[in-house]
N, C-alpha and C positions, 0 to 999 in steps of 0.2 A: 383691748384693741383699738389700736390709735383709727381716727375715721379713713385715713389714706390707706390705711391696710384694708379697712371695712371696703371702701369702693374698689380694690382692686381686686377684692376677692368677689362684690356683685358681676365687676368685668368679667372676671373668667369663667364666673360659674355660669353666665350667659351666653359666652361665647362657647362652652362646651354644650349649653342646653341646643344652641342653634345650630352649630355642627352636625349634630344628633339629628335635628327635625331634616336638614340636608340632604344629608345623606336617605334617610326615609324616602324624600322627596325624589332622590333620583331611584331608590328602590323601585318607588311606586312607577315610574316614568319607565323606568326597564322592562318592566312587567308590562305597561300598556302598549309600549314600542313590539315586544314578541306577542302579544296578542295579536296585532296588528298584521304582524308577519304571517300567524299562523291563519288569520279569518281569509289572505289573501289566498296562502298554500289550498285551504279548504275549495275555495272558488276554482282554481287553475286544475288541480288534482282531481276535482269532484268527488273530495271524501268528505260524506254527510258526517260521518262521526266527529271528525275533527272541528266542524263547524259547528258542532251540537257544544263541544266542550268547551270552546272559545267563548258560545255566548253564557253557557252556562256558569263559567269565571269572572261574568262581570261584577257577581255582588262580592268579587276581592279588592277588586278597584273599589267600590264603593266604601268598603270598609277601611282600606285603608286613608281614603279621603277624611272619615269622618275621624279617625285615630288621629291623623296629623291635625289635624283640624281642631280638636280639643289640645292639642298641645302647644299651639300654636298660642289659644286662649291662657293656657296655663301660663306661660311665657310674658305673657304682657302682663298677665297680672299677678304675676310675683316679680319678674326685675325690672318692668316700669320701662322698657327702654326709651333711649331719647329719638331723636325724632330719623335720623339716620339708620339707627339700626332697627328701628319700628319700620321703615321703609322695605325692611327686607322683609320681615315678618308679614306683611301686608303679602309684599310679594311672592312669598311661600303659598299665603292662603288663595289667592288667585290662580298660580300655575297649582294646584290640586286640583282648584275647580275646572280649568281646563283639560286636565288630566281624567279627570272622571268623565268629564263630554266627549272627549276623543273615547273611553273605553266606551260609551253608549254609543257610538259612531261605529265600533268596532264589533259589539253586539248587533246591531241590524246588518252589517255587513254580513258576516257568520250566519245568522239564521239564514239569512235570502242563499249562501253558499250553500247551506246545508241543502236547503230544498230543490237550488238549481243539479245538484248533483244524482238526482234520479231522473233527470231529463238527458238528452242527449247532449254528449259534448259536443263545442265548436272546434273544429281542427285547429284553428289557430289557440286555442287555449285562453281567448277572453284577450288577446292582445292590448286594445284598447286601454282597460283594466289596469291591466301589467305596468303598462307606463307611466300612469299617472299614480297608481299603488307607489310605485317605485320613486316616486317624487316627493310625495307627502310623509313616507319613512323617512327619508333621508332626510327630511325638514323637521320632523319629531328629533329624531337622534342627534341632529347637531343642535339643535334648540337645546337640549338637554346639558350637551358640552358644554353652551355657551354659559350656560345657567350654573353649571358646575363651577366655572371659573369665571363666573361673573365678566363676561366679555363683552359690553356692551357693543363695540367695532362689529364684533361676528355675530351678534344677534342680530344688528342692524342688514348685515349680508343673507341672513337666513330668510329674515321677512322680507326681501326683497323679491325673494323667489315665489313667493306666494302669487306673485301677479302669473309667473307661467304656470302655475296650476290654475290658477281661473282660467288662462285663455285653453288650454288642456281640456276644462271640463265642458266649457262653453261649444270647443271642435266636437267632443265627443256627443252632448245632446243633440248636435246639428246634425252628426252622422245616422243619431237613431231615429229622427225624426225624418229622414229620406229612408231607411228601413221599413219603418214604420206604413210610411205612404207607398212603396213600392209595392208589398205583400203584406196584406192582416195578417199573415201567420207567423209577421216576425214581431207582434207587437208586444205579448208578454215575455220575450226576452230581452227585447228592447225598451219595457219599460226598469225590469230589474235590472239590467245594466246601468240605467237611468238614476236608480235609487242609491246603487252602490259607488258611482261616480260623485252624484249628491254628497254621500256620508265622506269620500273623498275630501271631495271640495273642503266640508267643515273641519277635516281634520286638520287640514292644510290651514284654515282661519286661526283653529286653537292655538296652531303651533304658532302661526303670527303672533300672537296674544301671548305667549311664552316670552319671545323677544321681546316685545313690548315693558314687559313687566323686569325686564335685565334692565332697561335702557332704564326707567325708574329706579331701579335699585340704586344703579350706578353713578347717575347722574340727576336724580329726583326730577326729572322732566317727565309730564305724562305725554305720550305721544300718540296715545288712541285714537284722536278722531284730526288728524294732523298727516300730511302726505310724507312719505320718507323722505323726499327730497329737505324739505321743510325740518323735519327731526336731524338728519344730518347737519344743517346748518346750525340749527341750537346747540346739538353737542359740540359743533368747532367751536361756537362763543364761547359756552362753559369752559370747554378746555381749555381756551387762549384766556378766559378771566383766570383760571387757579394759575397758568404758568405767570400771570403776569405778577 
């Protein structure tokens, strides 16, 4: 076999391995997204059994993370990817870590939902939770879509939504503090809601992280500790350099 043929063979096999792993990441993400939706449904509908099922299914997310992580380690050892390809593998490893942590937050929400199902359901069916849940569920879904397409511009737009989630979270916290001060009988329910929306806010953070990994994969820019405005400026500069 000629050296050029060997190189082509290695590149082809690496691409095949990478595509399989990316598919598994999206499957893991789809499962986590579904679990989040079910946890919210369990809360809103007062479905204790569904809440328990969601909480008990967290081990599946953990198993997915371990399996994909091991496969990434095998790819690095066997294929010895170059810098740009290695970024993809590193981004995958970081992404599954954030997906696993989203799964942990979903488990917390589901456990609280299961317990609250035995109490009197509010007439508004947790309206404040439903709104922030819709925001973060959309973020997770769209972040996975951007990951599938490695669309850095779309990822930045999604990451920007985390500010809205943070604002909503802070508003709900202030509202619940007021409820607790007005009537001590509201304290237990208010604390449960505060824990739930705290988990929602963290899920938004993890979705934002995934978007940042996409930018890192495409442009090689680590934007985790800079503002989104600075990140966009850096990306525009990189695009200009490429086109020059």
